[in-house]
N, C-alpha and C positions, 0 to 999 in steps of 0.2 A: 710282693704282691701274691706269689704262687705258694708261699708259706704258708699262709692263713687261709684256713676253712671258711670262705664267705660264699653269699649267694651267688647264683648265676648271674643276676641282676647287677647285683655290685661289680663283679669281673668285667660285665659286657659294658657298664658305663665309665670304669677305669679306660681299658681298651679304647672307646670310642673318645674319649679326651684326650688319650695320647695319642692318634690320629688326625686327632683337630690340631693340635701342639705340632704336630710333624707337618700338616699342611701348611699352618702360620710359617712355620721356620723357612720350609721352602721356598714361599711367598717373598719372603723377607730375602732370601738369597738371592731369589732371580728380580727383586726391586734394585736391590744393591748392585749387581752385575749390569743393569742398564742405568745406574745413575740416577735412579729414582729416590734420593736421599731422606727428603722428608715423607713420603708414605712407607716406607720402610719403616722411619723412628715411629710412627703410627701402630704400623701391624707388630712393632716390635712390643709397644706394651701392650696388645690384645697378648701377644704369645705369653706374656711377664702373668698377666692376668690368670691364663688357662693353665700354665704350668702349676703356679700358686693355688690357685682353686684344687687342682688332682693330688697335689700334694695333700694339700690340708682334708680333702676326702680320704686319700689313703688312711693317712694318720685317724681319722676319725667316722667308720665305716657305719656308724650309727645316724650318721646324719644323711642317707645315702635320700631317704624320701624326701626332706626338706629341700636337697641338691635338686631331685626333679621334679619337685612343685616348683620351686624358683622358674628354673627352666620351661617349665608350661606356662606360666605367668608372664617372662618376658616375651615369650613365643605369642601369645592372646595380644599382651599390649602392645606388641610393633605392628599386628596385625589390622 
């Protein structure tokens, strides 16, 4: 990620996505430690989607505006 000269917005977005993935991973581990298997499976799916989306964005930095616009749209629709 740091070898490529990208904008600060791109770097910030990728680091934020990595933080989100890390929080999801920690939540999965905690759920499994307390024997909540089904919720951990659901959260594992979300973790997978976050990681795959982040990897796709990393390989295609030109999609950053679309990625951010989709995030705003999902936020507004959930509200």
